[in-house]
Every structure is written in structure tokens, then in C-alpha cells.
C-alpha positions, -999 to 999 in steps of 0.1 A, spaced: -225 774 197 -256 761 178 -288 756 198 -301 721 201 -328 726 174 -303 741 151 -279 712 155 -307 687 149 -317 705 117 -281 705 105 -280 667 110 -312 663 90 -299 685 62 -266 665 61 -286 632 58 -305 647 28 -274 660 12 -256 627 15 -282 612 -8 -282 638 -35 -280 620 -69 -253 645 -82 -229 630 -57 -239 594 -53 -249 584 -89 -218 590 -111 -196 563 -95 -221 536 -104 -226 543 -141 -221 514 -165 -199 513 -196 -216 527 -227 -230 500 -250 -224 494 -287 -260 501 -294 -285 525 -280 -288 538 -244 -323 543 -231 -330 558 -197 -363 551 -179 -373 554 -143 -397 565 -116 -395 579 -81 -393 612 -62 -356 614 -69 -358 601 -105 -356 635 -122 -326 645 -102 -311 611 -110 -317 618 -147 -300 651 -145 -270 636 -128 -269 608 -155 -270 634 -183 -242 654 -167 -218 624 -165 -228 601 -194 -202 602 -221 -224 590 -250 -258 596 -265 -289 587 -245 -327 593 -245 -356 583 -224 -384 591 -200 -387 592 -162 -417 600 -140 -415 619 -107 -437 635 -82 -455 668 -89 -430 696 -81 -399 674 -83 -390 679 -119 -355 689 -128 -347 703 -163 -330 677 -186 -319 680 -222 -321 644 -235 -344 627 -210 -380 636 -208 -394 643 -173 -430 637 -165 -447 646 -133 -475 625 -116 -493 620 -83 -480 604 -51 -489 586 -29 -522 579 -47 -516 573 -85 -532 594 -112 -538 593 -150 -504 611 -156 -485 583 -139 -505 556 -158 -498 573 -192 -461 576 -183 -459 539 -174 -475 529 -207 -450 551 -226 -421 536 -208 -432 500 -217 -435 511 -253 -401 527 -253 -383 495 -242 -400 473 -268 -379 460 -297 -344 464 -282 -314 443 -292 -286 426 -272 -263 456 -281 -287 481 -263 -285 493 -227 -314 503 -205 -305 524 -175 -334 523 -150 -334 550 -124 -355 539 -94 -362 557 -61 -388 558 -34 -423 567 -45 -420 547 -77 -448 524 -67 -474 551 -70 -457 570 -98 -452 540 -121 -487 527 -121 -501 504 -148 -530 483 -137 -530 446 -145 -555 434 -171 -590 435 -156 -582 465 -133 -588 502 -137 -569 532 -125 -597 538 -100 -592 503 -87 -555 509 -81 -563 543 -64 -588 526 -40 -563 499 -32 -536 524 -25 -557 545 -2 -569 515 17 -533 501 21 -520 535 33 -546 535 61 -543 498 70 -511 497 91 -494 473 67 -457 476 64 -441 490 32 -430 455 21 -465 441 26 -481 470 7 -456 466 -21 -463 428 -23 -499 437 -31 -490 464 -55 -466 441 -75 -493 415 -81 -518 441 -94 -494 457 -118 -485 453 -155 -450 468 -150 -438 461 -115 -425 428 -101 -398 424 -128 -421 430 -157 -403 461 -169 -369 443 -171 -386 414 -188 -400 438 -214 -364 451 -220 -351 416 -230 -327 410 -247 -311 443 -239 -288 447 -209 -306 464 -179 -287 483 -152 -309 496 -124 -295 524 -102 -314 523 -69 -319 548 -41 -333 528 -12 -362 542 9 -372 508 24 -361 490 56 -335 464 46 -327 479 12 -343 449 -6 -346 459 -43 -379 441 -47 -395 467 -23 -380 498 -38 -408 511 -61 -422 475 -60 -393 461 -80 -400 468 -117 -367 454 -128 -360 426 -103 -374 390 -99 -401 386 -72 -402 355 -50 -436 364 -35 -469 351 -48 -505 361 -54 -513 341 -23 -489 363 -3 -507 394 -16 -541 379 -7 -528 371 28 -519 408 34 -553 420 22 -571 395 45 -548 400 75 -553 438 76 -589 437 65 -582 458 35 -613 467 15 -605 461 -22 -626 459 -53 -639 424 -63 -617 425 -94 -586 425 -72 -597 393 -54 -604 376 -87 -569 385 -101 -551 373 -70 -572 341 -65 -568 331 -101 -531 337 -101 -534 361 -131 -514 387 -112 -483 365 -108 -450 383 -112 -416 375 -128 -399 349 -107 -362 342 -99 -344 323 -127 -365 338 -154 -342 339 -185 -356 374 -195 -338 388 -164 -305 371 -171 -289 404 -182 -305 426 -155 -284 439 -126 -289 463 -98 -266 488 -82 -275 505 -49 -263 541 -50 -278 555 -18 -292 540 14 -306 552 48 -274 540 65 -254 564 44 -277 593 55 -274 583 92 -236 582 90 -236 617 74 -257 630 103 -234 613 128 -204 631 113 -221 664 120 -228 654 156 -191 644 161 -180 678 148 -202 694 175 -186 671 202 -218 650 204 -214 613 203 -237 596 177 -253 562 183 -270 546 153 -298 524 167 -308 510 133 -315 520 97 -346 497 92 -368 503 122 -405 495 115 -437 493 135 -465 516 145 -451 551 147 -466 558 181 -452 526 195 -417 534 182 -421 568 198 -427 552 232 -397 529 228 -374 557 217 -385 578 246 -376 550 270 -342 547 255 -337 585 258 -348 584 294 -322 557 302 -295 578 286 -305 609 304 -309 593 338 -283 565 338 -259 573 309 -268 540 292 -262 527 266 -243 559 259 -236 589 281 -247 625 272 -240 646 252 -251 622 225 -276 617 197 -297 586 190 -300 582 153 -324 559 134 -340 553 101 -366 530 85 -403 534 78 -429 532 105 -466 529 98 -498 546 110 -531 529 114 -554 559 107 -584 561 130 -587 599 133 -595 627 110 -565 649 115 -536 659 93 -510 633 100 -478 616 89 -457 588 103 -429 612 115 -451 637 133 -471 608 148 -438 594 161 -427 628 175 -460 635 192 -460 600 209 -423 606 218 -431 640 234 -460 626 254 -438 597 267 -409 621 276 -433 642 295 -411 673 294 -379 655 303 -352 683 305 -322 682 281 -339 660 255 -347 673 220 -357 654 188 -363 658 151 -379 634 127 -387 639 90 -390 622 57 -359 628 36 -381 634 5 -396 665 23 -432 650 25 -445 634 56 -478 617 48 -496 638 22 -484 672 35 -457 694 20 -440 692 54 -410 670 61 -416 666 99 -411 685 131 -389 692 162 -396 683 198 -382 703 227 -385 699 265 -413 725 266 -433 711 237 -461 699 259 -462 729 281 -464 753 251 -492 731 237 -512 732 270 -507 770 270 -525 772 237 -554 751 250 -542 720 230 -545 685 243 -515 664 230 -532 631 237 -563 641 218 -541 653 189 -524 619 188 -557 601 190 -569 621 160 -537 614 140 -532 652 139 -495 655 142 -491 681 115 -519 702 131 -502 700 165 -467 709 155 -478 736 130 -497 753 158 -465 754 178 -444 767 149 -422 736 151 -428 720 117 -398 713 95 -404 724 59 -377 716 33 -395 719 0 -388 692 -26 -354 676 -16 -351 657 -49 -340 626 -30 -355 599 -8 -338 575 16 -367 571 40 -373 585 74 -347 602 96 -350 604 134 -325 620 158 -329 624 196 -304 647 212 -296 642 249 -276 670 265 -259 672 298 -280 691 323 -257 721 323 -257 723 285 -294 725 280 -307 757 264 
């Protein structure tokens, strides 16, 4: 029988595998057009999506997609460019410029297949007129530390871009545009996946300004000028340039959670999916999840052990410390402190793209003796949490989860395993 940590890791791996493009992309391919087929895209999974497209497309095609450094997959017809994430760089800017140039001058007989996955907001960066790459970098850094939700961050990003917020699809007009999406955002709203380069945007410059002011985000003066003047307005619903643009969702966090649940059932552990779009401060979500796990362990409610509590979504971290952190390890550290060594309760949390925060570490595992082992090493868990040092904490314990590039991205995965007392190992 697998140990609790081994079972949790198998669930995480199953969640990742369920969202591999080679399996989930082919059923959603459109019919080949009479004219040209052009493939463009951006995201951590975009290169793997391009490879799956090439392997199953029955006609000629060419194009360019941009992915994160280390996430390239060899393709024959589609060029793969690597760029920085989560803070954009010059390589991403150059790729975005090239993509806009590629889709110019198309005809109604042509087809643009746009491959979009999480991470595209940073990877497909093209500053609006009046902004520089450095401006966009500064805004991204400030947003990532602010505690704003992913939808709020993407609202700002769309209104400071020359390619997001429907602008890419508008540039493809009059060609047909089919966007294949892998969701990494709570609620699976296409406008929030890579900041919606091919979909209409109902939000406004005023909404973006409100986010900046609400969170006290320090931005360059040029950003305020663009938003206050309305110069950063996006493509709106009903725009005729988007009349031939459609989206197809090929992978979602819910699909990943269901795959993990199947692994649990095979091990005679009952899965309970609490939600695929949970947001909030990571440490607060950790406390709430710990309380639910305590209720399960003590009272058998809302489900009796052995069971696993599954959830997805994207929490946030308001950075106040100087540690090496990420939202998943922040969640886990808060969870461990709240559980206070509760027997029979284990947990895993990780980003399905293999990168939690800016570390090449997906997440970590919590066991009933996590706190006692930390104290034995002279570590103070509450101090680590206060310093946003989740990666430093779990790395010192040898409990980090490292996957390497997963070539997919359907947001965060969390699983809390509650065993019967006699089953604990």
C-alpha cells in the first residue's frame, strides 16, 4: 500500500497528466480552411500545444508561439520562442511584435489558430503606445506583490497592452480565429486567460485605475496618463472585427481535480471536491482548509475518513517579507501551523505548471510531524510564514515537490488527505 505522501503525489501527477495537450487538444481542432492556416499563441503550455497541433493537423500550417524559458518543445512547422515569466522581457516583446506582423493582411479564407494557456500575460507582452518594456516590468512586479487577484491584475495588464484585450483577434480580421484555451484562472473566463488577446473585454480603463488605487500599486506616471485618458481602452463586445472569432476550452482545473479524484477512489479513499476556483490570501485559505480538515478528522463531517479534500483556483500573497515564497507553499505553511500536528492529516499543494512563485519548485507536502521536524532543526514556522519563506521552510525539511517543466498549466492543485487513526503511517 502506498504511503500517504506517495498517494498525494500520485494525485498531483494525475492532475497534471489530465491537462497534457497531446490528450486534450486534438478533439477540439477546427476544420482546415480553404486558405492558409496560421498558428500563434502564448503560455507555459503553448509549445506543447503547438506540438499536439502539428501531430494531428491534416493540412499545411505555419506560425509562431512564445513559451516560458525551459518549456520549449521541438516543432517542425511552428516556430517556438522562449521568454521570461512572470516578469516580461525583451524576448517576449519581440515575439509579440512578430505575431502581430504575422496576422496582418489575412483574407476571409484564412484560419488563425491561437493557442493560449496560463502565463501568456507576461509572455505575450507588447506595451501600449507611450509605455516601455521597463514600465510593463515595473507594473508586473508591483501587481505580483500587491495581493490583487489574477482577474484584477489581468484587467490592468489588458489596458496597458497593444495585443491583449481582444486586440490580437482584431488584427486577424477578416480571417476566422479559433482560440484553443487551457484555463489557469478561477472561473475559466477567457478574458482572464493570458489577459484575453482574442476575446472582447467588457472592463474599462476606469476599472484598471480602480485596481491600482485600491491596492496602492506604485506605477509609472505614463500608466496613469494612459488609463485616465482612455487611450488604453480594449476591444469591446459587439466589435465587428471579432465576429468570426470563437473560443474552445480544452482543459480546466475541474478536469484536473476529477482525475485526482479517480486516483483516490482507486485507493479506496473518498474524494470531495471543495471547489475549482478558490481565491483569497493563501495563508487565510490555509486556515480555512485546516478547519475543514479538523472537522473531518474529529466529527466525520462533511465526509468521513479516509477521504481527500481537493481544491483548485489561484490564491494570492501580499508580500511583506524577504523570503523565497510562492502561493502554494504559503498555503501549506499556514495549513501546517493551523493543524498543529493533527494526526492522520497530510497535504500537498502545487502549481500544475511546476513553478510556484518564481522558484523552479512546484510546491510541497505537509505531514503530521512537519512542525516538530522544523522545531528540531531550530526553525520557527511562524517566523517563516511572516517572512514569506515557504520555499526555504519546506526545502530545509526535504519536503519540496519538484516536477520540472510540466508543459501544461491548469492552476493550483491542493489535496488534504485525512486517514482513519489506525491507517496513519
